[in-house]
N, C-alpha and C positions, 0 to 999 in steps of 0.2 A: 365431521366430513368437510373438506374444503369446498368452497363455493367461489364462483367468479366474482372478481372485485374490480371495479373501474376506479383507477387512481386519478385520471384526468379525463373529464368529460367534454372539454373544449380544446380546440387546437391551440398550439403555442403561437403567441403573437410576436415574440422576439427571442433573441438568444438568452435574455434574462429569465425566461420561463423554464430553462433547463438548469438543473443543478450540476449535471455532468457536462463540461465543456472542454473541448480540446482544439488546438490550433495547428494548422499545417500550411506549408508554402507549396504552391503548385510547381512541379518540376518539369523539365523539358520532355522527359519520357512520358508524361501524362497528357500532353496535348496532341491533337490530331492534325490532319492536313488543313483544317479550317482555323488552326491556331487557337482552338479552345479545348478545354479538357474533354477527352474522350468519355462518352457517357458511362462506360463500365467502371471508370475510376471513382465515380461518386460512391459506388458500393464499397470500394476499398477505403475511402475516407470514413464511411460509416463503420466499417469493421475496425479501423484504428480507434474510433471513438468507443466501440464496444470493449476493446482492451482497457481503455481508460476507465470505463464504467466499473469494471471489475477491480481495478486498482483503487478506485474511490470507495468501493465496498470493503476495501482492505482484505481482499481475498485473492491469493495466487490462484489463477484459474485451474490449472491442472490438479493441484492438490485439493483445491476446494471441491471440484467435481468428484474426486475420489471419496471425500467425506460425505458428499450428498448422495453418493451411490448411483450416479447416472451421468447423463450428458444432455446438453441442449442441442437439438438438431433443427436447422432452419427448414421450415415448411413452406413459407411463402414470403415474398417481398414485393413491394410496389414502390416505384420511383416516379416523382412528378417534377419536371424541370420548369423553372421560372426565369432563369437567366444563366449566362455562361460564365464560368471561371476561366481565366487566361494565365499564361505563363507568368510566374513570379507573384501572382495574387496571393495574399495571405487570407486563408479561409478559416472560419470558426465553425466547428461542428457541435451541435447540441444533441444530447441523447437522453431519453427518459423512458421508463416503463409506464405505459398508459393503462394496461389491463393485465390482471392476473387471472387466468382461467383455471380449470381443474388440472389439466395436464400441459397447458400452453401459457406462454407469456408474450404479450405484444409490446414491441418497442416502437417508439417514434423518434425520428431524427430530422434535423433541419440543418442546412448548410448555408452559411452567410459569408459575404465579403463586404467589409466596411459597412456592416449593418443591413445590407440589401440581401434579400432572400434569393438563393440560387436554386436550391432543390429541397424537396422533402421526401422522406422515405418512411415506410411502415414495414416492419419485419415481424413475423410470427414464428416463434421457436417452440418446439415440443420437447418436454423433458422425457427421456426414454432410457431404458437399460441398454446393456451392451448389444442385445439383439435388436435394438431400435424399436422395442415395443413401448408404447406410451405408458408413463407412470404418473401418479399424482405429483404435483409440484411439492417438494419437501417443505414442511412448515418453517424450517430454518431459513430457507431461501426466501419464502414469502415475507418473513419477518424482517430480514435484512433489507429487501427492496422497499418495503413499506417505511422502515425507519429512514432509509436514505432519502427517499422522495419526500419525506416529511421534514427533512433538514436536520435529522438527529445525528449525533456522533456515531461512528461506525466501529470504534474500538473502546474497550474499557482498560485503562491502565491501572494495575494494582501492584502493590508490594507485599512481600511475605517471605515465608521460609522456603528452603529447598524441599522440604517434605511436601509442601502444598503445591508449589509452582515448578518444581524441578523437572518433572517429566516433559512438560511442554517446552520449557526453556531449553533443555538439553536437546530435544528434537531439532529445534531451530539452530542451536549452536553447532551441532554435528553437520547440519546442512551447510552452514556458512563457513565455519572454520576448517572442518575436516574435508568435506567433499568438494567445496568450492575453492578454498585457499590452500589445501594440501597440508594443513597442520596435523601432526600425528595425534591420534585420538588419546593416547596416554598423556599427552601434554595438555590437551584441551580440558579433560576432566581431572580435577585435582581435589585435594582434601579440604580446600577452603570453601567449596560450595556449601557444605553443610552448615558452616558458621556465618555465611554471608547473608545480607539482605538482598533479595532478588526483586526485580521489577519486570513485569511482562505486560505487553499489549495484546489483549485477546480480541479477536474479531467475532462476528456473529455466529461462526461455526465452532467457537471455542479453541481456535488455532492461535498459538503464540506467533505473532508476526513481527515482534520486536522484543528484545530483552537486554538486560544488563544486570550487573551485581555490584554490591558495595561491601567493603570490609575495612577494618582498621588498617591504617597504612603500615604501622610497625609497632613494636613493643616498647621502644625507647620512651622514657618518661616525657621528653619534650615533644614527642609526636603523638601523644595520646589523644589529642583533639583534632587529628587529621585522618580523613577517610580516603580510601582508594576505590575508584570506580573502574570496572573492567568488564570484559566479556560482552561488550556492546555489539549487538547484531540486529540486522533488519533483513527480512525476507527479500531476496533479490528483486522480484517484480515490483516491490513496493518502495524501493529506495528513491529518495528525492521527495518523499512526502514528509509529513510532520511526525511520523511515528518514532524515529530515533530521538528527536528532540523531546517528545513527550516522556519517553522512558528516562532520558537523561535528567530532565527537570524533576521527575518523581524521585529519583535518587538524591539529587542535590537538595531538594526540599526536605527529604527525610534526614539528611545530615544536618541541615539548618535547625530542624525541630529538636534534634538531639543536642544542640548547642555547640556543634563542632566549629572549629575555626577555619578549616580549609578542606577542600576536596582536591585530589590529584588523580591523574590517570596516565597511562602509557598509550598514546594515540598512534594508530597507523598513519603514516604520512599522508595517505590519500584522504584521510578524514580530518586532517589538521584544520582546515577552514571551517568545517562543521563545528568544531569545539571553540574556535576563535569567535564565531558568531554567538555562541552560547556563553561568552564571557570568560573563557579560559585563556591563560597566557602561557607562552612557551617557556620552558625551564631547561637550560643546558643545550647540548648539541645532539643532533640526530644519532641514532644507534640502530643496530639490528637485533631483532628478537624473533626467534622461530623462523629465521630466514626472511623476515619482512621488515622493511624500514619503519622505525618508530621515532617518536619524539615525546619527551615528558612534558606534561602541562598541568597547570593548577588553577584553582579559582578560590579567592578568599571569600569567606562567608560573613566575616565580621572584622 
């Protein structure tokens, strides 16, 4: 049976005490007649940090809650003000879980400007079902929070066959390529999946939040040592993190271990800079594939 657990028994002393940190700039619509941030907006800043907390857990919130079988409902909140934020101030928000109860979780937040403390907040959320009846905090949620606050990695990147990884990989690919980008499902799923090496990033709920695959480039003799990477996808709420790069590196490393000479890919133009930062080079001219602008790219391994 779950019991209450205190993760932090002393107040945070600085922004460095928070693993989850986010930054905002004060906007004109957030200041009042006194030319300082209206008090209610501090809770909005904390709510923005809460979204960032879930991103750093590597969990898309809505789908994650579906897997956990409930929802977190705010029960109580407390704000304490120390100084005022003003128009165009750049503020930093730190957020952490301080206590895990049987059905509740206590978050602590602090808002800083140029290192000076502006406000602190405490929020208590209760995990409940659709009828808003309290339920025990799921062990998977407890484990994720404990790992995050302890500084551990929040995803496991693994490579393997379609038989082992395909179900979760395809769930994400259908989300990204079919429902989000409008690519026909019959184009997205093809016969190459079964023979490809797949890489997936799995979060603490066992959800695939990033994926890609690799297969031989072609059958010609002079191309036998070239591999092609494709079907790279990252869950929309988690883009801009390191997940795509982790999956890409796992596939490139696998090709290098196999003694391959080169890896190539057909990149969507919107992701071109991502691959450039990973050491890939542009090959040829842009073209269209499945109604989306692409560019061919490659990376030499030896």
